[in-house]
C-alpha positions as CSV (number, residue, x, y, z in Angstrom):
1,M,24.5,43.5,-24.4
2,P,24.9,44.4,-20.7
3,W,21.5,42.8,-19.7
4,A,22.3,39.3,-21.2
5,P,24.2,37.8,-18.1
6,S,21.4,38.7,-15.7
7,V,18.8,37.2,-18.0
8,L,20.8,34.1,-18.3
9,V,21.3,33.9,-14.5
10,W,17.6,34.4,-14.0
11,R,16.7,31.7,-16.5
12,L,19.2,29.3,-14.9
13,Y,17.7,30.0,-11.5
14,W,14.2,29.4,-12.8
15,F,15.2,26.1,-14.5
16,L,17.0,24.8,-11.4
17,H,14.2,25.8,-9.1
18,R,11.6,24.1,-11.4
19,E,13.7,20.9,-11.5
20,A,14.0,21.0,-7.7
21,E,10.2,21.2,-7.3
22,E,9.7,18.3,-9.6
23,E,12.3,16.3,-7.8
24,R,10.8,17.1,-4.5
25,G,7.4,15.8,-5.6
26,S,8.9,12.5,-7.0
27,V,10.9,11.9,-3.8
28,A,7.7,12.4,-1.7
29,S,5.8,9.9,-3.8
30,E,8.7,7.4,-3.6
31,Y,8.7,7.8,0.2
32,G,5.0,7.3,0.3
33,F,5.2,4.1,-1.8
34,L,8.0,2.9,0.5
35,L,5.9,3.6,3.6
36,A,3.0,1.8,2.1
37,L,5.1,-1.3,1.4
38,I,6.5,-1.2,5.0
39,A,3.0,-0.9,6.4
40,L,1.9,-3.9,4.3
41,A,4.8,-6.0,5.5
42,I,4.0,-5.1,9.1
43,V,0.4,-6.1,8.7
44,A,1.3,-9.4,6.9
45,A,3.8,-10.2,9.7
46,A,1.2,-9.4,12.4
47,V,-1.4,-11.7,10.7
48,L,1.1,-14.5,10.3
49,F,2.2,-14.1,13.9
50,G,-1.4,-14.1,15.1
51,V,-2.2,-17.3,13.2
52,A,0.9,-19.0,14.6
53,V,0.0,-18.0,18.2
54,S,-3.6,-19.1,17.6
55,N,-2.4,-22.5,16.4
56,L,-0.1,-22.8,19.4
57,F,-3.0,-22.2,21.8
58,D,-5.2,-24.6,19.9
59,Q,-2.5,-27.3,20.3
60,G,-2.2,-26.5,24.0
61,R,-6.0,-26.7,24.4
62,S,-6.3,-30.0,22.6
63,G,-3.5,-31.5,24.8
64,I,-5.4,-30.9,28.0
65,P,-7.7,-33.9,28.8
């Protein structure tokens, strides 16, 4: 069968290409999830920093007679 190697090569190429597409999609979703967690951490840090600065100004204001 002279056509068998080319068919096998084509099937291997198709299988690897399909796997690469699925992997690309999962990697993109993982990066999206990681980006969302980083954004959440930044927002939480900004809120905590804002509360700390607000408390600092409140203490300074109450110390002025």
